[in-house]
Steps between C-alpha positions, in 0.01 A plus 500: 500500500453874536510705816120550510438123517761460772334772707157344467629158598670649807172663601321165514767273641343199675153644435539799738400852404777758539514877434483582132263219404179623331274293720685620809457864398131451434450342841688783675283763330192321631646420840612851602148652499383205710782554747423872517133427569594247766729747677231767484239265646749389768570858601129583502427199714768598752357851512157350566644292786662805655167685484334197654747508791424868565127430498533202736716702742250786502230247591716353776524163326866443586503124450359539148742782421790277616381227262483749212848631578624143499377473141699811413808358669465180301514709182771739620709311757774765491267790582604617847202731535254209474670318788511819704129563442405143581707521817311813601169318451624201696588742780154659490353153506707415814711246310825639632747228403368496143537877495862478614578238233355721226689808622824300503437379147424853379828624648692210351368587156544878542738585789426872457119478533453742789131421553584134563744598776235724655242224491740245643589747774129528586498122540796513737338782698178299526682204651696721740842492330555876493873474432435308177218739414723808540770337288250443216346847528851645476570285195180617332602861564849439371352395166221760501541793747159633389313188622279677755335181622839355594596831664182510712529134592863545600397782731234283661755222554739740674210626712408146602856464628462824696755686286281803448763733355567273204127452451443876488797550270350261243154649528635853455684383190185332369314833530773667299493245217149566367128544554400136510392335827504833683214401727672175588835673562353760735315222681815297558703806597228603741498153653879513535483837678219361714701201616810715556298735720496805271126551536473842338674378185288186505176696522602728212589201278185307587285801415686554172463134413122511563464804274682313222303179545153646533419477127653157453224237510754221521648642821197488730646241736838669491342836583314343792824364638661847477199655670526249785867584555420871490223452754747326733714813501216752523312321778732614785476855367118508492 
């Protein structure tokens, strides 16, 4: 019995196909293109679902967007961003405990996901636990010092506690870090000066904020709030 026969027999022991068998090789050649097509369709489908989530959120259909994100999570259960995004939608939909559960899961999967710490901190702030909120904002900034949302939110939390110097320190730093959210930062710094009694500084920041927000259609309500605060300060002067 020659070596070639021994090899062929080994390839078909007990009727199973093993590498090296001609039928096995033929099947693999046909199977790989099918697998590639399946993966491509799977990726395209997930991309479609993500686009669907964005569309639903833009339309304010949070419950539907949550359901779509749940489909994505079923496909990618280790994707921390999906849990974080679903938690944010739960929060917007006033489902606070579900939001907290999703933020916790996102952090468990990716302990360095700074946006999840920021979002969880917003939950703690909303329920009045400012100490826990500050701890999470700090954690977000430890992992990403350029996270301006966390920086602004941390300042607001310090202001809520009446610790205005730390609030101003964080807002000043936020202004130094970049051009994003400038209108919001000047608004919050103006409000902090206002509450601390530095009216001239508050007026200057409110006016600067309004000039930055005037061309932003999405900031109409925010601009009105700033204008109301400014009017409070200008009224005694008039």
